[in-house]
N, C-alpha and C positions, 0 to 999 in steps of 0.2 A: 425575633424567629431563630431556631437551631439552623447553623449554619450544615449542607451537606457535605462531609468530606469524598470528594469521590475516590482520592488515590490519582497516582499520575498524572499530578496537576501542577504542582510547579516547576519549571524549568529542571531536567535532571543533569547533574554534570557528570559528563560519559569522563571518568576515568582510566587514565590509562595504565591499569593492575596488571600485576601476575594473573597467570592464568591461574584461578585455586585449582590445587591439585587435585582435589575431589570431584571439581566435573572435568577435569582431564579423562574422560570416561570412554574404557570402550564399549560398541553400541550393545544397548541390553535390547532383552528380547523387547519387539516391538517399535523400537527406537528409528531413527531417522540416518541416513545417507547421504553427503552433499557428492554432487558432479558436478563437472563443467567447471568455467572460467565464468569472466565476468557474465558473459551470455553465453547459452547451450541451445543447442535444439539445429532449428533450421534455418538460422539466419547466416547467409552467406558471408564469408570471410570481408568481401570488398565491402562491407555494409558496417561490420562491427564497428570501427573505429569514429565511423559519421553519427551511428546511431548512440554510444556513449559519449559524444562530444555533444548533439542536439538536446538531448536528456539534462546534460548537466548544465549547459546554458540557461536551465528554466527555473527559476527561483522556487515553483510549485514543486513541491515532492510528490504530485500525485502523478507528474510526466515523468515515468520509470522508461528506463530503455527496452525495459520488454514490451510496455505498452507502445510504444513506438516501432518494435518490431513485429509486434502482430497484427498493427495496422498497416502497416507497408505490403504483409503477405497476403492482406485482404484486398487490398488494393490492384494489387498488380503479380500477387508470386513473386516480386523481386525480381521480376522481367523489366531491360531499362526501357529498349524501344518499342513502349507500348503505349496506343492510342484507342480509347474508347469512341465508341458511335456516337458519345456528345460530346467528343473534342477534347476531354481529359487528357493530357502527356505525363507522360514518365511513370517511372515506380511508385512518386508520389500522388500521382494522379490529378495533378492540378488544370483546373481550367485557365488559360491565357488571360482572364481579367484577374484571377485571383493570385495567378504568378506574377503580375506585373507589380502586385500589393508586397511580398513578402518572397519573391527569389531575388538571391543575391549571388555573386561569383566567389563562394566559399572557400572553392579549391581553387579560385587563383589562377583558373585556364585560362582567362580573358573573356570569358563570355558565361554570364548566367542564365543555365539552360536546363528544364525542369526534364531533359534526358541525363543530367550529369548526375551521378550518385552522392557526392557529397553535397552540391548545391539544392538538388529537391529533399534530401536529408533533414539538411538542417533548416530549409522553410518551413516542411512541415514539424518541426519542433516547435518553429515561432510561431505559426498559427496555434498548434495544437496549446503552447504554453499562454497565448491570450484567449481563446476561449474558455482555457480552463479560470482565468481571471474573472471572466465573466460569469461563470458559473456560480459568485459569491453574492447572490443574488436573492433578497427572502421570495419566496416563494416557489424554489424550485428543492424539493425533496428528494431527490435522487441522488446517487454516486454521481458525483463532478466529471471522473472521467465517461459515463454511459453520455452525459448531456455535452460535453466537448466532442466525442466522438460524431454525435448526432449533429451537431452544429459544423463538423468537418466534412459532413455527408450532405445534410440537406440544408445547411447556411443557419446563422444565428436566427433570423427572423422566425425561422420554422420551429426553434426551440421556443424561443418566446412566445409565440402566437399558442402555443399546446401544453407551454409550463412544463415543460419537459421533454423526453425524447418524441418525437411526431409519429401519428399514426401510421406514417408510410408504410406499408411492406417492406419496401428495400432500405429504410432506414432501420428499423425494427432489425433486420437480418442483419446487417451491417455491424451494429452495436451488440446483438448476442453473439456474432462470431468473433468479432474480436476481441470480446472479456473472454470465450471460451477459451480461445487459443492464447492466453496470457502463458499458462503452464508453460507450451512450446518453448519459450525463449527466457525462460526465469532466472534470472540470476544465481548462482550458487545455491541451484534447485534443489530443494527439498522432496526426497522420495520415502514419504512418510509410509510405512508399512506396519503390519500385523495389524489383530482385530481388536474390539472392544471399545468400550466407551472411552477412553484414554486416546487413544487413536482417532478415532472418528474425531473426537474433539478437534486434535490438531489439525488434521486434515481441513475442516470447518473453517478454521480460525487462518491457516493457508491461502482460503480463496481470497481471503482478505489484504492479501500483502500487497501498497501499494496507497490503499484508502487512509485519507490522509486523519490524521489525528486532531478532535475535535471537542474541549473540556465540557463533560455532560453529556456529551452526543454519543446514541449507539441505544439499543434496546433487544430481545431476544426477534424482533421484526426484522432486526437489520439496520444498515449507518443511520444518523439522523443528523440534525442542527444540534449544537449543545449551548450554552451559555457561559456568559462571562458573570463572573460573581462579587468583584471587587478587587481581587486576588488573583485568579485563575483564570483562563483562557484568553490571554492578551500575548500580543509579541510585539517588540518593540513601542511598546505604549498605546498600541491599537487591537480593538477588540476582534479577534477574529474569529473565535469559538461560536458566536450566533450567528455567522454568515459561511460555515463551513460544517458540509454532511460529511459525519464520518465516527471515530470511534473514542473512546479515552480507553484505557488499561483493562478497567473492570467492567464495561460493556462488551468489550471485544470477548474476555472471559466469558460473561454470561451465555452469549448468542454461541458461543463456541460448544457449549456444553448442552444448549438448552435441545429439545426438551429433555433429555435422559436424567440428566442431573440440574433442576431447577435452583439457580447459585440466586444467591440476593444482589443487588446491583451494586455497591460500594467493595473497594478492595479491601476494606476494614474489617465490614460484613464478610464476606468472603472466606477472610482466615478465620475470625471466628467461630463459622459455619464447620470447618473444615480443621478445623485445629485438632480435635479429637483424633484424625488420622492422619499423622506425621508421616512423613518420608524420609529416612537418612538421607545425606547427599549419596550414599555410595550404594543405594538401590533406587534411586532416581527412574522413571520411565517414560515414553511418550504421552504428555497429556498432563503431567502433574502438575502443580500450583507453586511460584515461585514469589515470595513476599521480601518487600524490604521497608525498613523503618528507620529513621534518623539515628543512627549512632547505637541502634539496638532499641533504642526506645523510643516515645510517643506513637502516633499514629502511623500506621500502615499505608505507605505511600505508592506504593506499585505492585503491581501483580502481575505474572506473564503465565505463559506456558511453557516446558520443559518440551525438547522435541529430539534430545540425544545430541552425543559429540560437544555437549559443554554449549550448545545452542538454545535459544528460544524465540518463540515468535511474541513480538513486544508491540505495543501502543506506546511511544515515549513519553513526548509534549507537543504542547503548542507550536505550530511550525515544521512538523515532521510528520510520518507517516508508520504504517502497520510495516513492521519489517521482522526480517529475519536477523537475529544479531547474537553474539555470543555471551552468555550470562554475566562475563566479567566484565562488559564495558560496564554495568553498575558497580558502585562500592561493594568491596567484600563485608565491609565491616557495619554497613547496612542489613545487610540480609537476617529475617527474621524465621526463614524455615519455609522447610517446603511439604505440602500436604497432596494428599489423592483424595479427588470429591468422588 
């Protein structure tokens, strides 16, 4: 049986190479602009360090600072001394029984309190990290972030019973609101401007920032479980792809352009399908495709979408997630070229 090479499958060595001059471009028409620091938008300063620390303590790349920030916004609007009618307390709205399991004195005030910002945000991160770990169960074909949020709101037993986000109106609204507000708190947020197929594809790809990488995962319909094939989809000797709903690099690109441009599935096929429309590095625009192959030869192993200012949206490798990263994160010696679908 012929092995299908999806590309972006083997762990990518992220070399600290100098930024190639050709990618240190001024923003072209329809390109993106960077704004903000680690977190931007409506997150109060008192929460920033704790949100960053809480996300960083979790091994799961799906738990991003913006996800925690959007969840806090939904739970309490960042109010501290708040109690719900059912007894949930503090900015992360912990019930007393749940707090007893997850709450700690993280700010070293002498008391573990759901009303202390540090204690609350760190407990929120621990619980969300645990819930994300439980999403790696066969039969849950949904974004792990949505499932974890549903578990936080309705309890994991309700998620298991429904094999997904429970059909409770409150939980459905809760999940939709948080996912819809991620952009308010996106780190190094890209404001993708311009019109046309390329900028539209880049905007669609940007909606998937933070979704886990899954070798063989994803389609025009959205993220899906991947598979391990003997070589790819593993981390530390353990198959992650078949339990991870997410994207590999070429599926993300296919999704971003669908249906305006119905690109084939693999990185190599996408390169072949668009190679007759090459783009010089000095002429790159938002939505152009970037390709890499080992030492300039062999099969194409990675594809990403250019978004301006030397940045790209990329689904890099097993154990990582869809990210906005510099083009120079990948070896310049492997760059195979750019095309415009």
